[in-house]
VOGU-3710 file (C-alpha; in Angstrom, 3 decimals, decimal comma):
1> msesaavgve> -13,130/-30,851/-14,588  -12,524/-31,766/-10,973  -15,522/-31,938/-8,627  -14,393/-28,965/-6,541  -14,216/-26,747/-9,621  -17,574/-28,001/-10,863  -19,425/-26,825/-7,726  -17,693/-23,452/-7,605  -15,284/-24,203/-4,772  -11,810/-22,779/-5,276
11> peltfrtvgl> -9,518/-25,804/-5,832  -6,308/-26,196/-3,889  -3,054/-25,290/-5,602  -0,879/-28,385/-6,002  2,060/-26,836/-7,873  3,353/-23,373/-8,567  6,555/-22,718/-10,486  8,212/-19,315/-10,657  10,866/-18,590/-13,276  11,769/-22,269/-13,483
21> tkvygegata> 15,011/-22,599/-15,460  17,196/-25,582/-16,300  20,522/-25,399/-18,127  22,641/-28,448/-18,904  26,339/-27,811/-19,471  28,171/-24,507/-19,756  29,344/-21,978/-22,312  28,795/-22,492/-26,010  27,598/-26,074/-25,514  25,021/-25,237/-22,841
31> vhalrgvdle> 21,513/-26,576/-23,427  18,678/-24,399/-22,105  16,000/-26,987/-21,382  13,700/-24,610/-19,484  13,679/-20,833/-19,841  11,739/-19,292/-16,961  8,495/-21,285/-16,754  5,685/-19,877/-14,603  2,885/-22,362/-14,005  0,084/-23,147/-11,574
41> vtsgelivll> -1,570/-26,580/-11,288  -4,631/-27,184/-9,123  -5,666/-30,310/-7,267  -7,338/-32,991/-9,374  -6,543/-31,403/-12,738  -5,749/-33,583/-15,723  -3,226/-31,666/-17,815  -1,761/-32,638/-21,187  1,600/-31,180/-22,247  2,253/-30,814/-25,981
51> gpsgsgkstl> 5,303/-29,672/-27,898  8,167/-30,961/-30,051  10,987/-33,096/-28,679  13,424/-30,957/-26,735  10,825/-28,315/-25,850  11,193/-28,852/-22,097  8,202/-31,052/-21,241  10,107/-33,965/-19,720  12,522/-31,648/-17,920  9,576/-29,898/-16,289
61> lniiggldrp> 8,048/-33,199/-15,138  11,404/-34,419/-13,833  11,758/-31,285/-11,693  8,146/-31,430/-10,502  8,652/-35,091/-9,634  11,844/-34,475/-7,694  14,051/-36,403/-10,125  16,020/-33,290/-11,087  16,722/-29,841/-9,697  16,341/-26,523/-11,519
71> tagemffqgr> 19,280/-24,254/-12,286  17,192/-21,263/-11,173  13,651/-20,452/-10,113  11,337/-22,023/-7,581  8,925/-24,943/-7,545  6,324/-25,081/-4,780  4,289/-28,179/-3,892  1,305/-27,347/-1,687  3,147/-24,184/-0,659  6,455/-25,896/0,122
81> ditklsegel> 9,538/-24,960/-1,899  10,739/-28,325/-3,230  13,916/-26,793/-4,692  15,266/-26,243/-1,173  14,856/-29,834/0,037  17,818/-32,027/0,948  18,349/-35,256/-0,998  16,732/-37,255/1,813  13,739/-34,928/1,921  13,431/-35,093/-1,858
91> teyrrrhigf> 13,375/-38,901/-1,698  10,610/-38,751/0,899  8,684/-36,272/-1,262  8,829/-38,656/-4,244  7,890/-41,630/-2,100  4,879/-39,984/-0,460  3,437/-37,781/-3,182  4,586/-38,708/-6,713  3,632/-41,549/-9,016  5,600/-41,978/-12,261
101> ifqfynlvps> 4,496/-43,670/-15,482  6,895/-43,854/-18,400  6,728/-45,091/-21,989  8,449/-48,323/-20,962  6,848/-50,312/-18,198  9,847/-51,303/-16,012  8,065/-54,293/-14,514  9,998/-57,031/-12,706  9,760/-60,039/-15,070  9,911/-62,650/-12,310
111> ltahenvalv> 6,982/-61,153/-10,373  3,267/-61,426/-11,115  1,153/-58,349/-11,798  -0,028/-58,446/-8,180  3,530/-58,761/-6,855  4,780/-55,914/-9,075  2,133/-53,611/-7,631  2,608/-54,897/-4,076  6,270/-53,820/-4,185  5,135/-50,205/-3,970
121> teiaqdpmpa> 2,542/-50,802/-1,273  5,288/-52,041/1,056  6,914/-48,587/1,185  3,810/-46,386/1,002  2,191/-44,789/4,037  -1,440/-45,438/3,141  -1,404/-47,792/0,173  -4,297/-49,054/-1,871  -4,417/-52,874/-1,857  -2,672/-54,206/-4,963
131> nealalvglg> -5,743/-56,126/-6,152  -7,866/-52,958/-5,800  -5,396/-50,929/-7,878  -5,340/-53,612/-10,556  -9,138/-53,762/-10,611  -9,255/-49,978/-11,087  -7,293/-50,340/-14,341  -9,352/-53,326/-15,512  -6,909/-56,111/-14,653  -8,725/-57,780/-11,772
141> erighfpaql> -8,652/-61,103/-13,625  -4,941/-60,916/-14,492  -3,353/-60,436/-11,076  -1,548/-63,793/-11,162  -0,002/-63,334/-14,609  3,651/-62,532/-15,222  4,668/-59,652/-17,524  5,586/-62,068/-20,334  1,996/-63,355/-20,245  0,547/-59,848/-20,668
151> sggeqqrvai> 0,171/-57,653/-23,740  1,951/-54,311/-23,975  -1,206/-52,468/-22,982  -1,773/-54,774/-20,027  1,811/-54,262/-18,866  1,333/-50,495/-19,064  -1,843/-50,797/-17,009  0,085/-52,773/-14,393  2,561/-49,881/-14,338  -0,340/-47,459/-13,811
161> araiakrptv> -1,739/-49,641/-11,024  1,698/-49,716/-9,407  1,899/-45,923/-9,554  -1,561/-45,286/-8,115  -1,370/-47,999/-5,427  0,554/-45,705/-3,103  -2,232/-43,111/-3,495  0,046/-40,388/-4,858  -0,996/-36,765/-4,821  0,357/-36,406/-8,349
171> llcdeptgal> 0,662/-38,778/-11,303  3,331/-37,822/-13,869  3,105/-39,635/-17,209  5,770/-39,323/-19,913  4,490/-40,710/-23,236  2,436/-43,481/-21,566  0,941/-44,580/-24,907  4,033/-43,939/-27,028  4,867/-47,623/-27,533  1,272/-48,754/-28,087
181> dsktglvvle> -1,106/-48,981/-31,025  -4,169/-46,723/-30,941  -6,624/-49,399/-29,744  -4,387/-50,428/-26,861  -3,503/-46,812/-26,138  -7,181/-45,971/-25,641  -7,484/-48,654/-22,962  -4,443/-47,205/-21,191  -5,917/-43,686/-21,379  -9,135/-45,005/-19,848
191> aleaanketn> -7,081/-46,390/-16,971  -5,424/-42,995/-16,466  -8,790/-41,245/-16,607  -10,200/-43,667/-14,023  -7,265/-43,023/-11,697  -7,707/-39,271/-12,059  -11,468/-39,340/-11,454  -11,673/-42,047/-8,800  -8,776/-40,855/-6,645  -8,737/-37,121/-7,600
201> tttmvithna> -5,044/-37,493/-8,391  -3,551/-34,469/-10,127  -2,392/-35,925/-13,449  0,061/-34,518/-15,988  0,558/-36,343/-19,296  3,251/-35,697/-21,896  2,313/-36,856/-25,381  3,055/-36,211/-29,036  -0,517/-37,184/-29,888  -2,491/-33,939/-30,028
211> giaemadrvl> -5,793/-35,845/-29,973  -5,180/-36,875/-26,369  -5,454/-33,203/-25,394  -9,235/-33,493/-25,754  -9,467/-35,575/-22,567  -7,685/-32,928/-20,477  -8,975/-30,122/-18,296  -6,138/-27,974/-19,616  -3,529/-28,214/-22,374  -0,063/-26,657/-22,089
221> yfadgrlvde> 2,029/-25,973/-25,206  5,816/-25,903/-24,947  8,466/-24,723/-27,408  12,170/-24,036/-26,918  12,023/-24,419/-23,137  9,089/-22,064/-22,710  5,401/-22,399/-21,939  4,124/-20,587/-25,018  0,375/-21,125/-24,845  -2,379/-22,914/-22,973
231> rrnasrkapr> -6,047/-23,642/-23,375  -8,771/-24,896/-21,095  -11,243/-27,369/-22,558  -14,897/-26,500/-22,000  -15,445/-30,194/-21,249  -13,348/-33,320/-21,204  -13,871/-35,971/-23,855  -13,805/-39,629/-22,922  -10,805/-41,457/-24,423  -13,054/-43,365/-26,842
241> eitw> -14,351/-40,079/-28,228  -10,849/-38,993/-29,201  -9,755/-39,053/-32,840  -6,206/-40,358/-33,161
//
């Protein structure tokens, strides 16, 4: 639970979606990826999204992150309707406020871990030094290594460091442990937890691993493009307490 919630202070609202709908295609072949999702996310929350493939989780994160636009409905970020932004404004929104972490690391092979992270700090307004971001995810001793010299888990942690180095308001993670074994995945989850706690970054994680839900403040369940259920954990488990 975020510090503000723990001391009884009403947390700020980071996101609010109203009737969020996304349809791909038209007519008989149309795919209804989201069917009127209403959701509120507060500052500093760590949220896990669960549901089968095609249930709308990634579509929701893509719209929240400014990578896609809804067919209908509204999506507010700190009170601002993101769905009405121009393409240039949407780019600035992503650059200033959103950090993305995907299943595949997308590191530049010819750059060291430090250089991969530093790429982001060059375009951020108030960046965290690259070596500080790498230390936060436990890679302070590996800053001079190239991706080929790092394990899969280490590469994913470089990707996390790259995302948090620009001090994003929101961290959006789509299957960040999907390509990793359980031992390595736990280390990556610890890095995400550290980023969430140390920087109070609102964090949303898509996963097919229901055990990961135990480390969340809140769990959202999706099916057929709808938010069908949610639960709030009484307390968050540490990643190493999770049963995979």
